[in-house]
C-alpha positions as CSV (number, residue, x, y, z in Angstrom):
1,X,16.5,22.5,2.6
2,X,15.1,22.7,-1.0
3,X,11.4,22.2,-1.2
4,X,9.3,21.9,-4.5
5,X,5.9,20.6,-5.5
6,X,5.5,17.0,-6.0
7,X,5.3,16.2,-9.9
8,X,3.0,13.4,-9.8
9,X,0.2,14.2,-7.6
10,X,-3.1,12.7,-8.7
11,X,-5.6,13.6,-6.2
12,X,-5.8,15.4,-2.9
13,X,-5.2,19.1,-1.9
14,X,-3.1,21.2,-4.1
15,X,-1.8,24.5,-3.5
16,X,-4.3,27.4,-4.5
17,X,-6.1,30.4,-3.5
18,X,-3.1,31.2,-1.2
19,X,-3.3,28.0,0.7
20,X,-0.4,26.1,0.7
21,X,0.1,22.5,-1.0
22,X,2.3,19.5,-0.4
23,X,5.9,19.6,-1.0
24,X,8.9,17.1,-1.2
25,X,12.7,17.6,-0.6
26,X,15.5,15.6,-2.1
27,X,15.9,13.5,1.0
28,X,13.0,11.2,0.2
29,X,10.4,13.1,2.5
30,X,6.7,14.5,1.6
31,X,5.3,17.7,3.5
32,X,1.8,17.6,3.8
33,X,-0.2,20.8,5.0
34,X,-1.9,20.2,8.1
35,X,-5.6,20.9,7.3
36,X,-7.4,23.4,9.5
37,X,-9.9,22.4,11.8
38,X,-9.9,19.3,13.6
39,X,-8.7,17.1,10.3
40,X,-4.9,17.9,10.9
41,X,-5.0,16.7,14.4
42,X,-6.9,13.7,13.6
43,X,-4.4,12.8,11.0
44,X,-1.4,13.6,13.4
45,X,-3.0,11.7,16.2
46,X,-3.4,8.8,14.1
47,X,-0.1,8.6,12.7
48,X,1.1,8.9,16.3
49,X,-0.7,6.1,17.5
50,X,0.1,3.9,14.4
51,X,3.7,4.3,14.6
52,X,3.7,3.5,18.4
53,X,1.3,0.8,18.2
54,X,3.4,-2.5,18.8
55,X,0.5,-4.9,17.5
56,X,0.5,-3.6,14.0
57,X,2.6,-6.7,12.3
58,X,5.5,-5.3,10.2
59,X,4.3,-7.1,7.0
60,X,1.1,-4.6,7.6
61,X,3.3,-1.3,8.5
62,X,4.9,-1.5,5.2
63,X,1.8,-0.5,3.5
64,X,1.8,2.9,5.2
65,X,4.1,5.9,4.8
66,X,6.7,6.3,7.2
67,X,5.9,9.1,9.7
68,X,8.7,11.8,10.5
69,X,6.5,13.8,12.7
70,X,5.5,17.6,12.1
71,X,7.6,20.6,11.2
72,X,6.8,24.3,10.5
73,X,8.2,24.8,7.1
74,X,9.7,28.3,5.8
75,X,8.2,29.4,2.5
76,X,4.6,28.2,3.2
77,X,4.2,31.1,5.9
78,X,5.7,29.0,8.5
79,X,2.8,26.4,8.1
80,X,2.9,23.5,10.1
81,X,3.2,20.0,8.1
82,X,3.1,16.4,8.4
83,X,6.6,15.1,7.2
84,X,6.1,11.7,5.6
85,X,7.9,9.4,3.4
86,X,7.9,10.4,-0.2
87,X,6.3,7.2,-1.8
88,X,7.6,8.1,-5.4
89,X,11.2,9.2,-4.4
90,X,12.7,6.0,-5.7
91,X,10.6,5.9,-8.8
92,X,11.9,7.7,-12.1
93,X,8.8,7.1,-14.4
94,X,5.9,6.2,-12.0
95,X,2.5,5.6,-12.9
96,X,0.0,6.2,-9.8
97,X,-3.6,5.9,-9.1
98,X,-5.7,7.2,-6.1
99,X,-8.5,5.0,-5.1
100,X,-11.0,6.3,-2.5
101,X,-12.2,3.5,-0.2
102,X,-15.5,2.9,1.2
103,X,-19.2,2.9,0.2
104,X,-19.6,5.8,3.1
105,X,-16.8,8.5,2.8
106,X,-18.1,10.6,5.7
107,X,-17.2,9.8,9.3
108,X,-19.8,9.3,12.2
109,X,-19.6,12.8,13.8
110,X,-19.8,14.6,10.6
111,X,-22.4,17.7,10.3
112,X,-25.5,17.2,8.1
113,X,-23.9,19.8,5.5
114,X,-20.7,17.4,5.1
115,X,-22.6,14.6,4.9
116,X,-24.8,15.9,2.0
117,X,-21.6,17.1,0.1
118,X,-20.3,13.5,0.5
119,X,-23.5,12.0,-0.6
120,X,-23.7,14.0,-3.8
121,X,-20.0,13.0,-4.8
122,X,-20.8,9.6,-3.7
123,X,-24.0,9.1,-5.8
124,X,-22.2,10.5,-8.8
125,X,-19.5,7.8,-8.9
126,X,-19.1,4.2,-8.0
127,X,-18.6,4.8,-3.9
128,X,-22.1,3.5,-3.3
129,X,-22.5,0.7,-5.6
130,X,-19.0,-0.7,-5.6
131,X,-17.7,0.5,-2.7
132,X,-14.5,2.7,-3.9
133,X,-14.1,5.1,-6.5
134,X,-11.1,6.1,-8.6
135,X,-10.1,9.6,-7.6
136,X,-7.2,10.4,-9.9
137,X,-4.4,8.7,-11.8
138,X,-1.2,9.3,-14.1
139,X,0.4,7.0,-16.3
140,X,3.4,6.9,-18.3
141,X,2.6,6.6,-22.1
142,X,5.0,4.3,-23.6
143,X,4.2,5.7,-27.3
144,X,4.3,9.2,-26.7
145,X,7.0,9.1,-24.2
146,X,5.3,11.4,-21.7
147,X,3.0,11.1,-18.7
148,X,-1.1,11.4,-19.3
149,X,-3.7,11.9,-16.6
150,X,-7.6,11.9,-17.5
151,X,-9.5,14.9,-16.1
152,X,-10.5,14.7,-12.5
153,X,-14.1,15.9,-13.3
154,X,-14.7,13.1,-15.8
155,X,-13.3,10.4,-13.4
156,X,-15.9,11.8,-10.6
157,X,-18.7,10.7,-13.0
158,X,-17.4,7.2,-14.1
159,X,-19.4,4.2,-13.3
160,X,-18.7,0.6,-13.1
161,X,-17.9,0.4,-17.0
162,X,-15.4,3.4,-16.4
163,X,-13.6,1.8,-13.8
164,X,-12.7,-1.1,-15.5
165,X,-11.9,1.1,-18.6
166,X,-9.3,3.0,-16.1
167,X,-8.0,0.0,-14.7
168,X,-7.0,-1.4,-17.9
169,X,-5.8,1.9,-19.1
170,X,-3.4,2.3,-16.1
171,X,-1.5,-0.9,-17.3
172,X,-1.4,-0.3,-21.1
173,X,1.3,0.3,-23.2
174,X,-0.8,1.9,-26.3
175,X,-1.3,5.8,-26.7
176,X,-3.7,6.6,-24.1
177,X,-4.9,9.9,-25.3
178,X,-6.5,8.3,-28.3
179,X,-9.9,7.4,-27.0
180,X,-10.7,5.5,-30.1
181,X,-8.0,2.8,-29.3
182,X,-8.7,0.0,-27.0
183,X,-6.2,-0.2,-24.0
184,X,-4.0,-3.2,-24.4
185,X,-3.7,-3.8,-20.5
186,X,0.2,-5.2,-21.6
187,X,1.4,-4.5,-18.1
188,X,-1.4,-6.2,-16.3
189,X,0.3,-9.4,-15.3
190,X,3.4,-7.4,-14.4
191,X,1.8,-4.9,-12.4
192,X,-1.6,-6.7,-10.8
193,X,-0.2,-10.4,-10.9
194,X,2.7,-12.0,-9.6
195,X,3.9,-12.9,-6.0
196,X,4.7,-9.2,-5.6
197,X,2.0,-7.6,-7.6
198,X,-0.8,-5.4,-6.6
199,X,-3.5,-8.2,-6.0
200,X,-1.3,-10.3,-3.7
201,X,-0.5,-7.1,-1.6
202,X,-4.3,-6.3,-1.5
203,X,-5.1,-9.8,-0.2
204,X,-2.6,-9.5,2.3
205,X,-4.2,-6.3,3.8
206,X,-7.5,-7.8,3.2
207,X,-6.5,-10.8,5.7
208,X,-5.4,-8.0,8.3
209,X,-8.7,-5.9,7.7
210,X,-10.8,-8.9,8.2
211,X,-9.6,-8.8,11.9
212,X,-8.1,-5.4,12.9
213,X,-10.4,-3.3,15.1
214,X,-7.8,-0.7,16.2
215,X,-9.1,1.9,13.5
216,X,-11.7,2.8,11.1
217,X,-10.3,4.5,8.0
218,X,-13.2,6.8,6.8
219,X,-12.4,8.6,3.5
220,X,-8.9,6.8,3.2
221,X,-7.4,6.1,-0.1
222,X,-5.3,3.1,-1.7
223,X,-2.5,4.6,-3.7
224,X,-1.0,2.1,-6.4
225,X,2.4,2.8,-7.8
226,X,4.5,1.0,-10.5
227,X,7.8,1.8,-12.4
228,X,7.8,2.2,-16.0
229,X,11.4,2.5,-16.4
230,X,11.8,-1.3,-15.7
231,X,8.5,-2.6,-16.8
232,X,9.7,-4.1,-20.0
233,X,12.0,-6.1,-17.8
234,X,9.0,-7.5,-16.0
235,X,10.1,-5.3,-13.0
236,X,7.1,-3.6,-12.3
237,X,8.2,-2.6,-8.3
238,X,4.3,-2.4,-7.8
239,X,3.4,-1.0,-4.5
240,X,0.2,-0.5,-2.7
241,X,0.1,2.0,0.1
242,X,-2.5,3.5,2.2
243,X,-2.8,7.4,2.6
244,X,-5.0,10.3,3.9
245,X,-6.0,9.8,7.5
246,X,-7.8,12.8,8.2
247,X,-10.9,11.1,9.1
248,X,-9.5,7.8,10.9
249,X,-11.4,7.1,14.2
250,X,-10.9,4.5,17.0
251,X,-12.1,1.1,15.8
252,X,-13.4,0.4,19.3
253,X,-13.2,-3.3,18.8
254,X,-15.6,-3.2,15.7
255,X,-14.1,-4.3,12.4
256,X,-13.9,-1.5,9.8
257,X,-16.7,-3.0,7.3
258,X,-17.0,0.2,5.3
259,X,-13.1,-0.3,4.4
260,X,-13.3,-4.0,4.2
261,X,-15.9,-4.0,1.6
262,X,-14.7,-1.5,-0.5
263,X,-11.3,-3.6,-0.5
264,X,-13.2,-7.0,-1.5
265,X,-14.9,-5.2,-4.1
266,X,-11.7,-3.6,-5.7
267,X,-9.9,-6.9,-5.2
268,X,-12.5,-8.3,-7.7
269,X,-12.3,-5.8,-10.1
270,X,-8.4,-6.1,-10.5
271,X,-8.7,-9.8,-10.6
272,X,-11.2,-9.6,-13.3
273,X,-8.7,-7.5,-15.1
274,X,-6.0,-9.7,-14.5
275,X,-8.0,-12.8,-15.7
276,X,-9.3,-11.2,-19.0
277,X,-5.6,-10.0,-20.0
278,X,-4.6,-13.8,-19.0
279,X,-7.2,-15.0,-21.1
280,X,-6.5,-12.8,-24.2
281,X,-2.7,-13.7,-23.8
282,X,-3.6,-17.3,-24.3
283,X,-6.0,-16.6,-27.3
284,X,-3.3,-15.0,-29.0
């Protein structure tokens, strides 16, 4: 089995200081190291529960990575890894964005120290004010013919205007490293709009979250992916996926208002970008 580091990781844990990072194989699978303490156990428990929960409708199941169990992997000190569907394996030039959901990113039983750490991060970003923050993104630059990603430290401090700018840059065709040029949001309608676009998918998720009380998705992310190879043919192959379940807890019959509130807020931001790009197209 040939394993390598994923090419387009925009957030989350990476290999450093002797700790293994995620790996991918050539069969469409993604190997995620089991985090120490209880986080790895919680994530496995969630995947086991979710994949066997017959009350999850199929149209919702597609928003989650397929789970292939756990496996000890050679070359990473025999560390146990969660084996998942590699969400990018069928994309040749993917643009990817990771959006951390919720105005509260810690979980109910967290230690005071952990809560303080989360609060410091949350206060610097749009987490508290808008119910989500952009953790990272990478986009294919159609002028430079290469991938571009902003510095993650810069992203950590952006406020509402910065989020709007990032969401526009993510769907732009002009050179992104040039900060003086205004992002053209040329692909907004292809990626965010349409019957298979990001907005439609987010609204379908919202309908489920308005009713589901199985799980509370603390500190979970939404991943947005689209294909640049076919974008000029108006075929973005836009995809929304939920990832990172190390802090998921039982819903105990209560709606997950923390995630739902962030999702509603994010939907409004995406809708605004879509409407403003539609208006500028009409005015041209």
